[in-house]
N, C-alpha and C positions, 0 to 999 in steps of 0.2 A: 504494500500500500504506500503510495507516494508521500502522504502527509505524516506518517508515523515518525516519531523521534527514535533515535537509536537507543537500544536497551543497554544499560550498563549493569554489570553484576558487581556486587560489593561483598566482601568477606569481612566480617567483624568478629572480634573475640570478646566474649563476655564471661564473667565469672558466674558461678551457678545462681547466686541470688539475683543477679542482673537478668539472666536468662529467664528465671522463673517469674520475675516481675514483668518482663516483656510479654511472656506467654499469658499471664493472668490478666494484664491490662488489655491486651488485644482481645482476649476472650470476652471480657466484660463489655467491650464495645461491639462485639460481634464481627470483628475483623480478623483477617490473617495477620501474622506478625509483619509481613511485608507491607500490607496495606496500612497497618497501624503506624509503622515507622515512616512511610511516605506521607501520611497525613501530618505527623509531627514535624517532619522536615519542611513541609510546605505551609506550616502554621495554619492548618485547617482545624476546625473544631473536632475534638476527640471526646465523645461523651459515652458514658456507660449506657447500655440498653436498659430500659425500664425492667424491673423484675416482673415476674408473673403476677405478683400481688398488685403492683402498680398498674399493669395492663388490665387486670380485672377491674380495678377501681375506675380506670378511664372508661371502660365499657359500661359500667354501671352509671357513671356520670353522664355519658352520652345518651343512655336510655332515659334517664330522668329528664335531661334537657329536651329530648324529643317530646316527652309527655307534657312538659311545661309549655313548649311551643304550640302544641295542639290545643291545649286549654286556652292559651292566650288568644289564638285565632278564633276560637269559639266565643270567648268573652267579647272580643272586638267586633265580631259579627252579630252580637246580640243574641246568640243562640244559648250561651251558657248562663247559669244563674250566679248570683253573688256567692253562693256556697262553692261553686266551681272555681271562682276567682280565689276564694280563700284556700281551696285545695291547691291551686296553682302556687300561691305564695308559700304554702307548706312544703311543696315539692322543691321550690326554689331554695328554701332554707336547707333542705336535705342535700341539694347540689353543693351548696357552700360548705356544709359539714364534710361531705366526701372530698371536696377539694382540699380542705384543711387537713383532713386525715392523710390524703395522698402526699401533701407537701411534708408533713411530719415524718412519714415513712421514707420519703426520698432523701431526707437529710442524713 
């Protein structure tokens, strides 16, 4: 392919704890060791993947948010009752609780 840059191979020497740290950090980010090092070298963000618990919380928050949106549309259209609006506010409070819970787990 004409636009590809030449590939350079690099050999580095690491002591055991450096190698283990590299492997663990790359795995946390869901990257290969090479991809992890390339991102570091290019000053690209390197973030750990969310844990399964955090992913589950995100899914729950999305479901609650969808329900709140449906209720808000019904209230705005005049279809829903004031009780439904109160339920919507309750669900919104739950969303905020879940977000707070997710942030505390993420730290």
